[in-house]
Each structure stands twice: as structure tokens, then as C-alpha cells.
C-alpha positions as CSV (number, residue, x, y, z in Angstrom):
1,M,59.6,44.7,77.9
2,Q,59.2,46.0,74.4
3,P,62.1,47.8,72.8
4,D,59.9,50.9,72.3
5,S,58.9,51.0,76.0
6,L,62.6,50.5,77.0
7,R,63.6,53.3,74.7
8,A,60.9,55.5,76.2
9,V,62.1,54.7,79.8
10,L,65.8,55.4,78.9
11,D,64.8,58.6,77.1
12,S,62.9,59.8,80.2
13,V,65.8,58.9,82.5
14,F,68.5,60.6,80.3
15,A,66.3,63.6,79.8
16,G,66.7,64.4,83.6
17,P,68.9,67.4,84.7
18,A,71.6,65.1,86.0
19,Y,72.3,63.9,82.4
20,R,72.3,67.2,80.6
21,W,75.6,68.1,79.2
22,V,76.4,71.7,80.0
23,E,79.7,73.3,79.3
24,R,80.7,75.3,82.3
25,P,82.5,78.6,81.5
26,E,86.0,78.9,82.8
27,P,87.0,82.4,83.8
28,L,90.7,81.8,82.9
29,G,90.0,79.4,80.1
30,Q,91.0,81.8,77.3
31,L,94.2,82.7,79.1
32,R,95.0,79.0,79.7
33,R,94.5,78.3,76.0
34,W,96.6,81.2,75.0
35,L,99.5,80.1,77.3
36,S,99.2,76.6,76.0
37,G,99.4,77.8,72.4
38,L,102.4,79.9,73.3
39,A,104.1,77.0,75.0
40,G,103.4,74.8,71.9
41,W,104.8,77.5,69.6
42,L,108.0,77.8,71.7
43,N,108.4,74.1,71.8
44,G,108.0,73.9,68.0
45,L,110.5,76.8,67.5
46,R,113.0,75.0,69.8
47,D,112.6,71.7,67.8
48,H,112.6,73.2,64.3
49,N,114.8,76.3,64.7
50,P,117.2,76.0,67.7
51,L,119.1,79.1,66.6
52,G,115.9,81.2,66.4
53,Y,114.8,79.9,69.8
54,R,118.1,80.8,71.4
55,L,118.1,84.3,69.9
56,L,114.5,84.9,71.1
57,M,115.5,83.8,74.6
58,L,118.5,86.1,74.5
59,V,116.4,89.1,73.5
60,L,113.9,88.3,76.3
61,L,116.7,88.0,78.8
62,V,118.1,91.4,77.7
63,V,114.6,93.0,78.0
64,L,114.2,91.5,81.5
65,V,117.6,92.8,82.6
66,A,116.8,96.3,81.2
67,I,113.5,96.4,83.1
68,L,115.2,95.4,86.4
69,V,118.0,97.9,85.9
70,H,115.5,100.7,85.1
71,A,113.4,99.7,88.2
72,A,116.6,99.9,90.4
73,W,117.5,103.3,88.9
74,V,114.0,104.7,89.7
75,L,114.1,103.3,93.2
76,V,117.5,104.8,93.9
77,R,116.5,108.2,92.5
78,T,113.3,108.1,94.6
79,I,115.0,107.2,97.9
80,R,118.0,109.5,97.5
81,P,117.3,112.9,99.0
82,A,117.4,116.0,96.7
83,P,120.5,118.1,97.1
84,A,119.9,121.2,99.3
85,A,120.6,124.6,97.9
86,P,123.9,125.8,99.4
87,D,123.0,129.3,100.7
88,A,119.2,129.3,100.6
89,P,117.7,131.4,103.3
90,P,115.2,129.6,105.5
91,I,111.6,130.0,104.3
92,R,109.5,131.7,106.9
93,A,105.8,131.4,106.8
94,A,103.7,134.4,107.5
95,R,102.3,134.4,111.1
96,R,98.7,133.4,110.7
97,D,96.8,135.2,113.5
98,R,93.4,136.8,113.6
99,D,94.7,139.9,111.6
100,W,96.2,137.7,108.9
101,Y,92.9,135.8,108.4
102,G,91.1,139.1,108.3
103,R,93.3,140.4,105.6
104,E,93.1,137.1,103.8
105,A,89.3,137.2,104.0
106,S,89.2,140.7,102.5
107,R,91.6,139.7,99.7
108,L,89.5,136.6,98.8
109,A,86.3,138.6,98.9
110,A,87.7,141.2,96.6
111,Q,88.6,138.4,94.1
112,G,85.0,137.1,94.3
113,R,86.0,133.9,96.2
114,F,83.4,134.4,98.9
115,V,83.2,130.8,100.3
116,E,87.0,130.9,100.9
117,A,86.7,134.3,102.4
118,M,84.0,133.0,104.8
119,Q,86.4,130.2,105.8
120,A,89.2,132.7,106.5
121,D,86.8,134.9,108.5
122,F,85.7,131.9,110.6
123,L,89.3,130.9,111.4
124,G,90.0,134.5,112.4
125,L,87.0,134.3,114.8
126,V,88.3,131.0,116.2
127,L,91.7,132.5,116.9
128,A,90.0,135.4,118.7
129,L,88.0,133.0,120.8
130,E,91.2,131.1,121.5
131,A,92.9,134.3,122.7
132,A,89.9,134.7,125.1
133,R,90.5,131.1,126.2
134,L,87.0,129.9,125.0
135,V,88.2,127.4,122.4
136,Q,91.3,125.4,121.7
137,Y,92.5,125.9,118.1
138,H,93.7,122.8,116.3
139,P,94.1,122.6,112.4
140,A,92.4,119.2,112.4
141,K,89.3,120.3,114.1
142,T,86.1,120.9,112.1
143,P,84.1,124.1,112.5
144,R,81.3,122.1,114.2
145,E,83.8,121.0,116.9
146,Y,84.6,124.6,117.7
147,A,80.9,125.3,118.2
148,R,80.7,122.5,120.8
149,E,83.6,123.7,123.0
150,P,82.5,123.5,126.7
151,A,84.0,127.0,127.6
152,L,81.7,128.8,125.3
153,T,78.8,130.9,126.8
154,P,75.4,129.8,125.7
155,G,75.0,132.9,123.5
156,L,78.3,132.3,121.8
157,R,77.6,128.6,121.3
158,V,74.3,129.5,119.5
159,G,76.0,132.3,117.4
160,L,78.9,130.1,116.5
161,G,76.6,127.2,115.6
162,E,74.7,129.5,113.2
163,L,77.9,130.6,111.6
164,V,79.0,127.0,111.2
165,G,75.6,126.2,109.6
166,A,76.1,129.0,107.1
167,L,79.6,127.9,106.5
168,Y,78.5,124.4,105.8
169,R,75.6,125.5,103.5
170,Y,77.9,127.6,101.3
171,G,81.2,125.6,101.6
172,F,80.0,122.0,101.5
173,A,76.4,122.0,100.2
174,R,77.5,124.4,97.5
175,R,74.6,126.9,97.9
176,P,75.2,130.0,95.8
177,C,77.3,132.6,97.7
178,G,77.6,136.1,96.5
179,P,78.6,139.5,98.0
180,Q,75.4,139.8,100.0
181,E,75.7,136.4,101.6
182,Y,79.4,137.1,102.4
183,D,78.6,140.5,103.9
184,A,75.9,139.0,106.2
185,F,78.3,136.3,107.3
186,H,81.1,138.8,107.9
187,R,78.9,141.0,110.0
188,R,77.9,138.0,112.1
189,V,81.6,137.1,112.6
190,M,82.3,140.7,113.7
191,E,79.4,140.6,116.1
192,E,80.5,137.3,117.6
193,G,84.0,138.5,117.9
194,R,82.9,141.6,119.8
195,A,80.6,139.4,122.0
196,A,83.6,137.3,123.1
197,P,84.9,138.4,126.5
198,H,88.4,139.9,126.3
């Protein structure tokens, strides 16, 4: 075999993908190199300047102790209950019944907060329906769940479902809501409240 043909065969074999030298990237390679450089620098400092090395280790130890003491102090302050006021009267929340929600809806509507007024109106209606034993009020229930209560009459179920749809359009889909939309919603709430058996 001629040297040229041997070289050609070797070149073709070593040109294959198995013999290509590719440097694979290491995700933590930079961090590893940095830590290796830091360890080398610390070893050099320890060998050439033992006093400087000891002072550096002492400063790092003091910083570590300060961090641990601060963490313990924050933990103790977080866990320890706040001191109670000695003669503070108990705070009583206003009773939130249908009348309260009606007043709240009027107040919010007067401030131009129509979506919130709709929500207060709806909760007032739910409490009225609960008084008529048609729904079971629970603060975790969604408006849609109230419209599906089994004790509702078919007419009330449809009316409540339409109110829920309007509430979702304005409250969650963020459709524009002004005084006209609120007034129409409020009238429907009043109608449904009157339609509920007492």
C-alpha cells in the first residue's frame, strides 16, 4: 500500500464523527474553576502569609457567628407572640346581614365602585334566600354554586343564574360597568328577592 493511499484511508477514518474532538460545555464549569482558584489563593495565602490567613479565617468566623446570632434573633422575634394590650376592649365586627349588604352596596355605588356594589347586592340576596331556606350560605361558595342549589324554584334558579352571569361579566371578565349597568343589576336583585317565598 502506498503511503499516499494509507494517508487517505487514515484521513477518511479519522474524519468520522467518532474522532471529532468536541469540547462539551459544563454547566458548573465556571463555578468549579472559580472555587479551584479561590482554594489555590487560600493555600498560597496560608503558605506565604500565615498571619494574614489566620486573620482572614477569624474575620470569616466572626461574620458566620453574627449571621447565626441574627437568624436566631429573627426566629425568636417571629415565634414570640406580641404582647396584648392590657385593657383593650374586644373588637366586634358589624353583623353582616341582608340590610348590612344593602347599605354597603349603596355606599359603594355612591363612590362609583359599581362592581363591588354588585357583589354586595348579590350577597344580600343570598342571605335573603338563606332566610327563606332556599340556599345554604357559606363564605367559600362561588356565586355559581348558589345558582345550583337544589331547593331553588326553577324561576329563581334561572333568575339567579342570570345575575351570576352578569356578576361574572363585570367582576371577572372586566366588562365596563357604570351606573346604568349597576341600576339594572340592582333592580334584578330586588325582583329576585321579592320573588323568593318568605
